[in-house]
Backbone as a chain_set.jsonl record, in Angstrom:
{"seq": "MPNLSDVLKNALSLEVHDRAALAEKLLASLEELSEEEAERLWAEEAQRRLEEYRAGRAKGVPAEAVHER", "coords": {"N": [[40.554, -41.579, -75.923], [37.401, -43.007, -75.406], [34.623, -41.515, -73.608], [33.13, -42.512, -70.489], [30.334, -42.228, -70.347], [29.493, -42.279, -73.052], [30.358, -44.827, -73.789], [28.822, -46.423, -72.072], [26.223, -45.766, -72.939], [26.297, -46.82, -75.539], [26.794, -49.517, -74.924], [24.474, -50.246, -73.556], [22.69, -50.251, -75.591], [23.07, -52.567, -76.923], [22.152, -55.932, -77.928], [20.677, -58.283, -75.649], [22.211, -60.679, -75.266], [24.695, -59.881, -76.198], [25.27, -57.825, -74.395], [25.508, -59.345, -72.089], [27.774, -60.867, -72.714], [29.651, -58.826, -72.899], [29.59, -57.872, -70.248], [30.589, -60.113, -68.927], [33.224, -60.193, -69.911], [34.173, -57.739, -68.948], [33.99, -58.134, -66.167], [35.796, -60.259, -65.91], [38.123, -58.932, -66.564], [38.575, -57.457, -64.299], [39.451, -59.313, -62.505], [42.045, -59.571, -63.142], [43.427, -57.59, -61.949], [46.027, -56.273, -59.897], [46.659, -56.92, -56.41], [47.209, -54.566, -55.048], [46.196, -52.63, -56.802], [43.476, -53.321, -56.81], [42.841, -52.813, -54.118], [43.304, -50.044, -54.057], [41.321, -49.156, -55.835], [38.99, -49.957, -54.443], [39.256, -48.349, -52.192], [38.952, -45.815, -53.332], [36.306, -46.068, -54.206], [34.993, -46.38, -51.745], [35.514, -43.87, -50.641], [34.136, -42.259, -52.472], [31.488, -43.137, -52.001], [31.181, -42.338, -49.328], [31.34, -39.553, -49.607], [29.037, -39.142, -51.158], [27.089, -39.903, -49.296], [27.517, -38.052, -47.211], [26.842, -35.743, -48.564], [24.19, -36.026, -48.789], [23.094, -37.386, -50.906], [22.87, -40.053, -50.836], [21.603, -42.66, -48.765], [21.985, -44.154, -45.554], [21.914, -47.644, -44.613], [20.647, -49.601, -42.074], [22.647, -52.013, -40.306], [21.29, -54.315, -39.524], [19.221, -54.512, -41.366], [20.665, -54.956, -43.68], [21.806, -57.446, -43.154], [19.538, -59.003, -43.132], [18.9, -59.375, -45.73]], "CA": [[39.811, -42.6, -75.215], [35.991, -42.622, -75.288], [34.222, -41.281, -72.225], [32.307, -43.559, -69.898], [28.935, -42.011, -70.696], [29.281, -42.76, -74.419], [30.537, -46.281, -73.791], [27.651, -46.993, -71.411], [25.08, -45.588, -73.842], [26.442, -47.81, -76.609], [26.677, -50.861, -74.363], [23.075, -50.501, -73.217], [21.917, -50.418, -76.827], [23.357, -53.905, -77.461], [21.222, -57.023, -77.633], [20.921, -58.818, -74.311], [23.322, -61.65, -75.239], [25.938, -59.126, -76.363], [25.52, -57.147, -73.114], [25.981, -60.367, -71.152], [29.15, -61.191, -73.085], [30.461, -57.675, -72.506], [29.68, -57.882, -68.785], [31.496, -61.208, -68.55], [34.598, -59.778, -70.216], [34.54, -56.673, -68.019], [34.228, -58.74, -64.854], [37.036, -61.031, -65.992], [39.251, -58.002, -66.579], [38.818, -57.027, -62.923], [40.187, -60.372, -61.826], [43.444, -59.451, -63.531], [44.04, -56.495, -61.202], [46.918, -56.617, -58.793], [46.036, -56.689, -55.11], [47.359, -53.152, -54.737], [45.261, -51.883, -57.637], [42.134, -53.603, -56.307], [42.689, -52.071, -52.865], [43.214, -48.627, -54.398], [40.006, -48.918, -56.421], [37.981, -50.05, -53.382], [39.393, -47.156, -51.354], [38.335, -44.727, -54.083], [34.858, -46.294, -54.168], [34.551, -46.092, -50.382], [35.547, -42.415, -50.5], [33.032, -41.728, -53.272], [30.242, -43.425, -51.289], [31.14, -41.486, -48.147], [31.021, -38.207, -50.068], [27.618, -39.163, -51.544], [26.324, -39.965, -48.05], [27.65, -36.759, -46.517], [26.167, -34.707, -49.356], [22.761, -36.293, -48.759], [22.658, -38.03, -52.148], [22.734, -41.482, -50.549], [21.214, -42.838, -47.376], [22.527, -45.337, -44.914], [21.035, -48.775, -44.353], [21.075, -50.235, -40.834], [23.291, -53.312, -40.472], [20.286, -55.367, -39.371], [18.506, -54.616, -42.647], [21.599, -55.549, -44.642], [21.954, -58.862, -42.832], [18.285, -59.688, -43.437], [18.83, -59.602, -47.186]], "C": [[38.361, -42.129, -75.083], [35.606, -42.395, -73.833], [33.222, -42.352, -71.777], [30.846, -43.432, -70.3], [28.62, -42.543, -72.092], [29.387, -44.281, -74.495], [29.31, -46.954, -73.187], [26.424, -46.908, -72.307], [25.125, -46.631, -74.955], [26.243, -49.231, -76.089], [25.222, -51.201, -74.069], [22.194, -50.665, -74.448], [22.147, -51.789, -77.474], [22.228, -54.877, -77.141], [21.625, -57.653, -76.307], [22.095, -59.801, -74.274], [24.669, -60.965, -75.425], [26.291, -58.361, -75.084], [26.061, -58.129, -72.088], [27.433, -60.73, -71.454], [30.089, -60.056, -72.685], [30.658, -57.646, -70.997], [30.653, -58.953, -68.315], [32.949, -60.81, -68.783], [35.069, -58.671, -69.267], [34.834, -57.226, -66.632], [35.531, -59.532, -64.85], [38.247, -60.103, -65.961], [39.57, -57.496, -65.172], [39.598, -58.063, -62.138], [41.678, -60.302, -62.114], [44.161, -58.329, -62.778], [44.991, -57.032, -60.143], [46.189, -56.336, -57.49], [46.095, -55.212, -54.743], [46.365, -52.307, -55.529], [43.822, -52.095, -57.16], [41.876, -52.836, -55.009], [42.539, -50.579, -53.119], [41.83, -48.297, -54.949], [38.9, -48.985, -55.375], [38.059, -48.841, -52.459], [38.759, -45.95, -52.044], [36.81, -44.848, -54.047], [34.303, -45.972, -52.79], [34.508, -44.584, -50.156], [34.391, -41.782, -51.258], [31.701, -41.931, -52.553], [30.089, -42.558, -50.049], [30.755, -40.058, -48.532], [29.557, -38.1, -50.481], [26.733, -39.133, -50.302], [26.345, -38.61, -47.341], [26.925, -35.633, -47.241], [24.653, -34.925, -49.39], [22.216, -36.926, -50.021], [22.526, -39.542, -52.01], [22.328, -41.597, -49.088], [21.799, -44.131, -46.843], [21.46, -46.412, -44.733], [21.526, -49.428, -43.067], [21.642, -51.634, -41.087], [22.282, -54.446, -40.386], [19.539, -55.595, -40.692], [19.391, -55.268, -43.696], [21.701, -57.044, -44.405], [20.692, -59.674, -43.095], [18.192, -60.06, -44.9], [19.496, -60.84, -47.566]], "O": [[38.114, -40.988, -74.695], [36.184, -43.0, -72.93], [32.566, -42.999, -72.594], [30.191, -44.44, -70.566], [27.59, -43.187, -72.292], [28.601, -44.936, -75.18], [28.813, -47.943, -73.726], [25.669, -47.874, -72.422], [24.11, -47.251, -75.275], [25.597, -50.05, -76.741], [24.789, -52.328, -74.309], [21.073, -51.164, -74.35], [21.492, -52.13, -78.46], [21.453, -54.67, -76.208], [22.781, -57.562, -75.894], [22.896, -59.76, -73.34], [25.675, -61.413, -74.875], [27.464, -58.257, -74.725], [26.957, -57.798, -71.311], [28.235, -60.882, -70.532], [31.19, -60.298, -72.19], [31.77, -57.421, -70.519], [31.45, -58.719, -67.406], [33.807, -61.065, -67.938], [36.221, -58.666, -68.835], [35.812, -56.833, -65.995], [36.287, -59.475, -63.88], [39.283, -60.451, -65.394], [40.715, -57.145, -64.887], [40.326, -57.723, -61.205], [42.48, -60.91, -61.405], [45.365, -58.138, -62.948], [44.778, -58.102, -59.574], [45.208, -55.593, -57.473], [45.14, -54.668, -54.19], [45.764, -51.378, -54.989], [43.039, -51.147, -57.114], [40.797, -52.271, -54.83], [41.733, -49.918, -52.465], [41.235, -47.285, -54.58], [37.973, -48.175, -55.4], [37.028, -48.357, -51.991], [38.095, -45.146, -51.39], [36.107, -43.851, -53.879], [33.246, -45.352, -52.682], [33.568, -44.076, -49.545], [33.737, -40.87, -50.751], [30.879, -41.017, -52.495], [28.99, -42.092, -49.749], [29.938, -39.429, -47.86], [28.902, -37.097, -50.197], [25.735, -38.413, -50.267], [25.305, -38.097, -46.928], [26.451, -34.684, -46.616], [23.919, -34.111, -49.95], [21.0, -37.001, -50.197], [22.122, -40.228, -52.949], [22.666, -40.74, -48.272], [22.07, -45.071, -47.59], [20.264, -46.123, -44.704], [22.702, -49.777, -42.97], [21.174, -52.35, -41.972], [22.407, -55.439, -41.103], [19.265, -56.732, -41.075], [18.909, -56.051, -44.515], [21.684, -57.827, -45.356], [20.76, -60.891, -43.263], [17.462, -60.984, -45.258], [19.532, -61.184, -48.748]]}, "num_chains": 1, "name": "protein.A"}
């Protein structure tokens, strides 16, 4: 299986309409996830973000600022 870095590099070298088509297919594939799989993936993402924050590689945004957007 190709690694994510190589896939991303190749995808970013595509013409814009091909990148858009790829993005559409990738997003559609996420809709096919089971509820359990989606919850597991969001939990992993939340954990990753927390670790980034605690390590100082990400900063928090006040809720007020988020709601203004």
